[in-house]
C-alpha positions as CSV (number, residue, x, y, z in Angstrom):
1,M,85.8,111.5,26.4
2,P,89.0,110.6,24.6
3,N,92.1,112.8,25.2
4,I,90.6,114.9,27.9
5,T,92.8,115.3,30.9
6,H,91.9,115.8,34.5
7,S,93.0,119.4,34.2
8,D,90.7,119.9,31.2
9,L,87.8,118.6,33.2
10,V,88.5,120.9,36.1
11,D,89.0,123.8,33.8
12,A,85.6,123.1,31.9
13,V,83.7,122.9,35.3
14,Q,85.4,126.0,36.6
15,Q,84.5,128.0,33.5
16,A,80.9,126.7,33.8
17,L,80.7,127.8,37.4
18,A,82.3,131.2,36.7
19,N,78.9,133.1,36.9
20,A,77.5,131.0,39.9
21,T,76.5,133.2,42.7
22,V,76.1,132.9,46.4
23,E,72.3,132.8,45.9
24,D,72.9,129.8,43.5
25,G,74.9,128.1,46.2
26,N,78.0,128.7,44.1
27,A,76.9,125.6,42.3
28,R,75.3,124.5,38.9
29,T,72.9,121.6,38.2
30,V,73.6,119.0,35.5
31,N,71.1,120.8,33.2
32,E,72.9,124.2,33.8
33,L,76.4,122.5,33.2
34,T,75.2,120.8,30.1
35,E,74.0,124.2,28.7
36,A,77.1,126.1,29.7
37,L,79.5,123.5,28.4
38,G,77.6,122.7,25.2
39,V,77.9,119.0,25.8
40,P,75.4,116.1,26.2
41,H,74.1,115.2,29.7
42,K,75.9,111.9,29.6
43,T,79.3,113.7,29.1
44,V,78.5,116.0,32.1
45,W,77.6,113.0,34.3
46,T,80.8,111.2,33.3
47,M,82.9,114.4,34.0
48,L,81.1,114.9,37.3
49,K,81.5,111.4,38.4
50,Q,85.3,111.5,37.8
51,L,85.7,114.9,39.5
52,I,83.7,113.7,42.5
53,T,85.8,110.5,42.7
54,D,88.9,112.7,42.6
55,E,87.4,114.9,45.4
56,V,87.6,118.0,43.3
57,V,83.7,118.6,43.0
58,E,81.1,118.1,45.7
59,C,77.3,117.8,45.4
60,V,75.2,120.2,47.4
61,K,71.5,121.0,47.4
62,V,70.5,124.3,45.7
63,R,67.1,126.0,45.2
64,R,65.7,126.1,41.8
65,F,62.1,126.7,40.5
66,N,60.4,123.7,38.9
67,I,58.1,123.9,35.9
68,T,55.1,124.9,38.0
69,G,57.1,127.7,39.6
70,Q,57.6,126.1,43.0
71,S,61.0,126.5,44.7
72,Q,62.6,123.2,45.5
73,K,66.0,121.8,46.5
74,V,67.8,119.9,43.7
75,P,71.4,118.6,43.4
76,G,74.0,121.1,42.4
77,Y,77.7,120.7,41.8
78,R,80.6,122.9,42.8
79,I,84.3,123.0,43.1
80,K,85.4,122.1,46.6
81,Q,86.8,125.1,48.6
82,N,90.2,123.5,49.4
83,V,90.7,122.7,45.7
84,V,90.4,126.3,44.3
């Protein structure tokens, strides 16, 4: 991710999370972030790793439905409360 600043990363994740609701845990999964940002999974993982290291983003469990329609908890990512 050449020439992308820390601020760019935060802005991109904040934009992707803009429509997250309380029911979503105010968070998005990696697949949801990939789709929202229009970038490959590897890019999202790299961005999240940096933002988690910088204590900007946190990982929480969110409920999503799997391919068989069963609800399960999966990792979701959101901006930490004290950062916003």
